Structures are given as structure tokens and as C-alpha cells.
N, C-alpha and C positions, 0 to 999 in steps of 0.2 A: 478478597485476594488483593495483595499489594502488587501493583503493576509498575514496572520501570521500562524505560527505553534506553538501550546502551549501544553506542556506535560499535559496529562490527570491526574488529581488528583484522589486519591482514592475515594473522595466524589463525583466525576463525573462519576464513573464507570457505573452506570445505563444508562446514556446517551450514552456512548460508546456501551453498550450491545444492546440498541435499534437500533443504526445505523448499528451495525454488522449484525443484523437480516435482514435489508434491503439489505446489501451487499451480504450476503449469498444467499438470495432469487434471486438476480440478477445473481449470480455466477451459480446457479442451471440450468440456461439456457444452459450452456456449458458442464457440466458433472454432474452426479448424486451426490447429497449431501443428507444425511439422514435427513429427517424432522420428528420430534417427534410430531405426531398429538395429543397426549394426552395433551401436554403443549403448542402446537402451536409454536414451536421454532426449529431452527437448532442448533445442538450442536457445541460449540466451546469454548475451555477453554482459557480464557483471563488471567489467573493467572500469566503466565510468563511475561506479559507486565507490571505487577506491582511489579516485582522482579528484574531480571537482564536485561530485555529488555525494550523497550520504546514504549509507546502509545502517539500519538499526535492528537489533534484536529486540523483540518484546519479551520481557522476562518477569518471572515471579521468583524471588530468591535467586538461585542459580539455574533454575529451569527455563529453557527457551520455549516460549509459547507460540512464536511466530516472528514475522519481520515486517519492516516498513522500508521502502526505498523512496528517497526524496530526490527529485531533480532540482538543482539550483539553476534556474534560467536567467541568472544575473539580475542585478539592480532590484533585489528584494522581490523577485518573482519566483515562486516555488510551486512544485507540483508533486503530488503523491503519485509516483509511477506505478508502484505495486504495493499491496498490503495483504498479508496472509496471516491467519490464525489457525492453528491446528484444530481439527474437528472437535476434540474433546474439551476445548475451551470456548467454542462458539456459543453465543447466547448468554454469556456471562459478563458482558460489557468489557471484555479484554481488549478488543479492537478499538472500541470507542475511547476507552481511557488512554490507550497507547497513542492514537492519532491526536487526541487533545494535547498530550504532552509534546508531541512533535510540533503542533501548531504554536504552542507556547514558546518553543525554542526558537523558531524562525518566524520573525515578524515581517509582514509585507503583503503582497498580493498572492493569493492561492488559487490554483486550478486543480480540480479533481475530475478526471475523466473516468467514468464508471465503466466497469466491464460491460461490453455490449451484450444485449439480450439476456441480462441477468436481473430479474426483478428483485431477488434477494439483495444483491449488491447495491442496486439503485435505492432500495428502501433503507439499507444501512447508512449509505452516504447522506441521503436527504435528512434522515433523523439526526445523525451525528453532527452534520454541519449546521442544521437548524438549531440544535441545542447549544452548540459552541458559539454561534453568532447571534443568538436570540432572534433568528429569522432574517437576519440581514445578509442575505446572499442572493445570487442570481442563478437560475437554473435554465439551461438551454438543452434542446435535443437536436443532435446534428448527425449528418452522414447517412450512409445507406442502412446502418443498423439502428438509426434513431437513438444514438448513444447519448445518455445523460451526461452533461458537463456542469459542474458547480463552480461558481466564482465568488470569492469574498476577499475582504481585506481585514487584517487584524493588527495593524500598527497604529 
């Protein structure tokens, strides 16, 4: 499967919002996220990804397979804020290929803060960052959830 990452255009924002709801629902398995039952949505402000940060769709041909949200913390310091792959594409290296493409676009210092309490997410990020950096990264566990955080430089 040929994977690409494409910036989300303002006109495509609704598609990103729909995918984000699926992602947040999945995330709620690991820790509480407020669900607004009046509008049947989780709250998440995407505005910053159409300003100084970056939103990308993960695609194969014209099909959207997921998304990656990248925070630009200035001076070549980047962070993957959120990353989501639809369930029927998981386990097919879609996420790994997509984030490697993102890493190649943005050179500098990277931080990955893994979903707390998710052994699947921690395993994915450790494997992906290890493969990308040839083992040249730092791993720390922090906070009340013992959250995994990975740090590396790719410039």
C-alpha cells in the first residue's frame, strides 16, 4: 500500500473533525474524556492546526486512512500531538510509514507523548521511533499515569 501524508486544507476540516471523534472515542478507553451528550461529541479545539501547527491526512490514493497532528513548538521543536489510523488499516504499517514521512518533513527536536495507560500505543511508538532513529532516542516515564515520552533529534 502506497502511503502519503497531505496537509489538511481548511475546506477539508469537517472530515478531520469526524475522524477526530472516532479517535477521541478510542482514547476514552484509557482515561476519561468529557463527552457532551447534548451534541454527541467530544470536545477538542482544532483551530491551532489551521494556524501555526499542522494537520495531515494519512492517505492511500484518494482514501483517507487517518490523520497526524503536529505541534510546532518553535525553534525546530516538534511534537506529534495526535495520531490516528482507522481500525481496518491498523497492523499494516500505515501509521509507521505516515509518521516517518512527517519526521522527514520537519527536521529538529522531536517529542512524542504516548497515550497514557495504552500498552499498544507505547509499543507502537517505541518500535517506530527506534526504527527511525536506529535506537538513538531517549525514553522517560512521567506523571501520575507513568506516561511514556520519547525524545530524539533528526537534523
